[in-house]
N, C-alpha and C positions, 0 to 999 in steps of 0.2 A: 856445890856450884862455886866456881872461882869468882871472887868479887870483881865488879866492873869499875873499880876506883879509877877516876880520871878519864874514863871513856866518854866520848861524846855520842849520844844516841838520839836520832830523830825518828819519831813515830808518826807516820802519816795515817790519819784515822785514829788519833790517840785519845779521843774523848769517849769511846765506847768499845764494847766487845773485846776482841783479842788485843786491839791496840791499847785500850785502857789497862788491861792486865800487864802488857809489856811495860808500859809507863810505870806502873806501881812496882813491878819487880826490879826494873832498872834503877829507879830512885832508891829502892831498898838495898841495892847493891852498890850504892855510892857512885853512880854515874851522873853525868850532867845530861839532862833530858829536855828535848824540845818536843812538845806535843802539838801536832798540826791537825786542824779540822776545818770544815767549812763554816760552821755556825759558832758565833761568839759565846752564846749563852752556855752551851755545854762545856766550852773551854774555860769560861770563868768558874764554873762549878768544879771542874777538874783542878784548877789552880788552887781553889779553896780547900779541896779534899786531899790533895797530894802536895804538901809543902815542898818547895824547892824546885818544882817543875817550871820551865818556861813554856809559854804558849804562843801560837801564831794562828790567826784565822785567815784562811785563803782557800780558793778553789784549786784543789790539787790537779785538776784536769787542764788547767790553764798552761799554755806553753811556757810562760815566764815563771811559773810557780817554783820549779826546782832551783833556779838561780836565786830567787828571793829567799828560799829556805837555806841554801848553802851559804849565802852571804851572812846570815845570822849565825848559823852553826854548821860547819862542814863536818859531817858525821864520820865516826869510826864504824858505826852500825846504823844502817838505814832500814827501817821496817815499813813496808808498804802494805797497810792493813785496811785502807779505806775502800769503799765500794758502794754501789747502789743496791737497794733491795730489789730483787728480780720479781717478775710477775709470778703468779701461782695459779696457772690455768693451762690446759692443754693447748697445743699449737693453734688449732682452728678457732679458738676463742680469744686469741690475742690480735692486736694490731701491730704494725711495724714499729711504732714508737715504743710500745711495751717490749717487743722482742729485742730491740737493739740497745736497751738502756745500759746494760753492763759493758757493751763495747764502747759506748761513749763516756764511760766513767772508769771502770776497773782497768780496761786495756789502755785507754788514753793516759791515765795516770802512770801505769807501769812503763809505757813507751817513753814518756817525757822524762821521768826520773832516772830510768836506767840509761837513757841516752846522755843525760847530763852527768851521771856518775862516770861515764866513759870519757866524755869530752873535757870535763873540768880538769883532771879526773880526781876521784877520791884517792886518798893516800893508799900506798901499798899496805896490804893487810886488812883493809876495810872490808866489811861485809854488807851486802844488800840482800834483804830477805823479803820475798813476795809471799803474802798470804793468799794462796789460791784456794782451791776447794777440791774435795773428793769427787765432786761432780765433773771435774776436768778429766777424770779417769774413767768414771762410770756412766756419765751422762745424767741428764735430769729432765725428763720429758714434760714437766709442767712449768719449767723455769725459763722458757724462751731461749734467748741466746746466752744465758748464764754459763752453761757448761762449756760452750765453745769459747766464750770470753775468758773463762778461767784457764782453759787449756792454752789459749794464746798467751796468757801471762807466763805459763811455763815455757812456751817457745821463746818468749822475750828473755826470760832468765837464761835459757840455754844459749841463745845467740849472744847475749851480753857476756856470758862466761867465755865463749869462744873468742870474742874480741878482746877481752881482758888478757886472755892467754896469748893471743896473737901479737898484741901490742906490748906484752910484758909489764902490764900494769899492777899485777898482784892483787886485784880485787876479786873477792869470792862472791858469786851470785848464787843464791839459794832459793828454793821454793818449797813451801809447805802446803800440802793438800789435805786439810782436815776433813774428817767425816762430819756429818751434821752435828752441831753443838746445840743440844736442846736448851741450854741456859743462855744462849746469845740471842740478840734481836733477830738476826737473819735465820738462826736455827729455829727459833719459835715460829717464824714466818713459814719456814719449810715444813715443820711438823704440822702446823695448821693446814697448809695447802695439801700435803700428801694424805693426811688423815681424811680430809674432806673428799679428795679425789678417789680414795680407796673405800670410802664409806665406813670407816672405823673411827673410834675415838682417838684423841691425841694420846691418851695414856696407853692405849693398845699399840699405837704406832711406835712410841718410844720403847715400850717393852720388847718390841720385835727387833730393835736395833742391837747390833753386836758391839758391846763396849764403846758407846759413844763418848767422845772427848768433851771436856768442858772448855770454855774460853781460857781458863787458867792453864789447862793441860797444853794448849797450843802455844800460849805465851811462854810457858816453861820450856817447851821444845825449841822455840826460837832462841831463847837465851842460852840454852844448852849448846846449840849449834855454834854459837860464837864464842862461848867460854871454854868449850871442850871440843874444838874442831877435829874431825877425822875425815879428811878428803877421800880416803879409800872407800867410804860408804856412799859416795856420790853427792849430788847437790839437790835432789828432789826427794821429798819424804811424805808419806801418808802419816797422818796423826790420828791415832785411836786413843781411847781411854787407857789402853795398856802401854802406850808409848809410841816411839817413832818406828816407821818401817820404810827402809830405802826403796825407792822405785827403780827397777832395773833400767 
């Protein structure tokens, strides 16, 4: 992996899961890193456990959030990893508030930050990475609007790339669609929900998964895409335990 010496990296959702792993890897590769999350407590813990990181507590779904972040650190690499935990029940057992939660968080965050990256804009050569989900490609029948919201993040990535190209901005927009990560908070939630839904144990469900990735696998993939770019492979990738797989 090529060192990230001198690179400015902003991680939205940097206090946990994939975002936390990206923060750790970026600091370990000599980057300047700003970790952003909603809650101050986890950010304080992050700052204690990862020396050198800068932190900022804010609601990433707020329209003014991107400007506040970019005023502190205008990134060479922006990772959008934050998102809401979806419901874990079939459609007919959900209410609309549960069904829409990921549209009001994951999609809203992606919209505001990608828009700001184009309007500001970020410097030529900058990268924006959206952490979507394998559910965006396969569906997720017990997760309400989650799969559709994560698919819309990929649409936003695609639209943003088209605008960057049309305007000659030189910004690369990428999306990762990881399979269920059994070691992450949202992955554990998914494993528990699906095992309950299918009437099997959590261990049985995980055993039936084909090469599931870890949060570290996904973070490694994100860093790899910006340190060893290969535009010929496209801008959207599935992440397995065995690596990256371009989505046609």
